[in-house]
C-alpha positions in Angstrom: -58.2 18.2 78.8 -61.6 20.4 79.9 -63.4 22.2 77.8 -64.8 25.4 77.4 -69.1 25.4 75.1 -69.2 28.8 74.4 -73.5 28.4 72.6 -74.6 31.4 71.5 -71.8 33.5 71.9 -72.2 34.0 68.0 -76.0 34.7 68.1 -75.4 37.6 70.8 -72.2 39.9 69.0 -75.0 39.1 65.9 -77.3 40.6 68.4 -74.8 43.1 69.2 -74.4 43.9 65.3 -77.6 44.9 64.5 -78.5 47.3 68.3 -75.5 49.0 66.1 -77.0 49.1 62.8 -80.1 49.9 64.5 -79.3 52.8 66.7 -79.0 55.7 64.6 -82.8 55.6 63.2 -84.1 54.3 67.2 -81.6 58.1 68.3 -83.5 59.6 65.2 -87.0 58.5 66.3 -86.6 59.6 69.8 -85.4 63.3 69.1 -88.3 63.1 66.8 -90.8 62.2 69.7 -89.0 65.2 71.7 -89.1 68.0 69.4 -92.9 68.0 68.4 -93.6 67.2 72.9 -91.4 70.4 73.4 -93.2 72.4 70.8 -96.0 71.5 72.4 -94.6 72.9 75.1 -93.4 76.1 74.1 -96.9 75.6 72.6 -98.5 75.7 75.3 -96.7 78.7 77.1 -97.0 80.2 74.3 -101.5 80.9 74.5 -103.4 81.2 72.4 -102.0 82.5 69.2 -103.0 80.9 66.6 -100.7 83.2 64.3 -97.6 82.6 65.9 -97.6 79.1 66.9 -97.9 78.7 62.8 -94.5 80.1 62.9 -92.8 77.4 65.5 -91.4 74.3 63.2 -88.7 71.2 64.9 -85.5 71.7 63.8 -83.8 68.2 63.8 -80.0 68.4 63.6 -77.9 67.9 59.9 -76.8 63.9 61.7 -79.8 63.7 63.5 -77.9 64.7 66.5 -80.4 66.9 68.1 -83.7 68.8 67.9 -84.2 71.9 68.9 -87.4 74.4 68.4 -87.0 77.8 66.6 -89.1 79.7 64.3 -89.3 79.0 60.9 -86.6 80.7 58.7 -87.0 82.7 55.9 -90.6 83.6 57.1 -91.7 87.3 57.3 -94.8 89.6 58.7 -95.4 92.0 56.9 -97.0 95.5 59.3 -99.8 97.2 57.5 -96.8 100.0 56.4 -95.3 97.1 54.6 -92.7 97.0 56.5 -90.7 93.2 57.1 -90.0 91.6 60.2 -88.6 88.0 60.5 -91.1 86.1 62.4 -87.5 85.0 64.6 -87.7 88.7 65.8 -91.6 88.7 66.5 -90.9 86.1 68.0 -87.8 86.8 70.0 -89.5 90.2 70.7 -92.2 88.4 72.2 -90.7 85.5 74.1 -88.5 88.1 76.1 -90.3 91.3 75.9 -90.0 94.2 74.5 -90.5 98.2 74.9 -94.7 99.6 73.4 -94.2 101.0 69.8 -93.5 105.1 70.5 -95.4 108.2 68.6 -91.8 108.6 67.2 -91.6 110.4 63.5 -94.3 112.9 63.9 -94.3 116.4 62.6 -96.7 117.6 64.1 -96.9 117.6 68.2 -100.9 116.7 68.7 -100.8 117.8 72.9 -103.9 115.5 72.8 -102.4 112.5 72.4 -102.4 109.6 74.4 -100.8 107.1 74.6 -102.1 103.8 74.6 -99.5 101.8 76.2 -98.5 103.6 79.9 -95.9 100.5 80.9 -92.2 101.0 80.0 -91.9 97.0 78.2 -94.6 94.4 77.6 -93.7 91.9 79.8 -91.9 88.3 78.5 -93.9 84.8 77.9 -90.5 83.0 78.4 -92.3 80.3 76.5 -89.2 78.6 75.3 -87.8 78.4 79.1 -90.3 77.0 80.2 -90.6 74.2 77.6 -86.0 74.1 78.8 -87.1 73.4 82.0 -88.6 70.5 81.6 -86.3 69.0 79.0 -84.7 66.9 81.6 -87.5 65.0 83.0 -88.7 64.3 79.1 -85.0 63.4 78.3 -85.0 61.3 81.0 -88.1 59.7 80.2 -87.0 58.9 76.8 -83.5 57.9 77.6 -85.2 55.0 79.5 -87.3 54.0 76.5 -84.6 54.5 74.5 -82.5 51.2 77.3 -85.8 49.4 77.2 -85.5 48.7 73.4 -82.2 48.2 73.0 -82.3 45.6 75.9 -85.1 43.7 74.2 -82.8 43.7 71.1 -80.3 42.4 72.7 -82.6 39.9 74.4 -85.0 38.6 71.7 -82.3 40.0 68.8 -85.4 41.8 67.4 -86.5 45.7 68.2 
């Protein structure tokens, strides 16, 4: 009677189990790398503003399934007059552009007044959009790295 011998099947099954066990940590590490790279891309598009750059933070999803770069929550910028603005509001005004401040509220019009801003709108920097454009290439490179790690785990049994 012919006999089929399968040597190493238990080892392969064990390595596959290890891949399934290690995958969430590997995915989380991949997303953390992508998040910091995305933040650097946003900061590059933002320019030399240290104040606004300090407001940008990497946010990891609660289940570790996604990563986002966005302004910090519950953080405010206080103007000289004491008015508070959420940093997200300010950041998105920089992102998409905004109307320049006007001289509304003056009780006495001054005929000598000349506005500092002579534009209809301040153009946006679109730093989030620019970072989003480079995302597919970055994701492809990170996915290849993850597949190489998984392949090494299956072949050798260790990450």
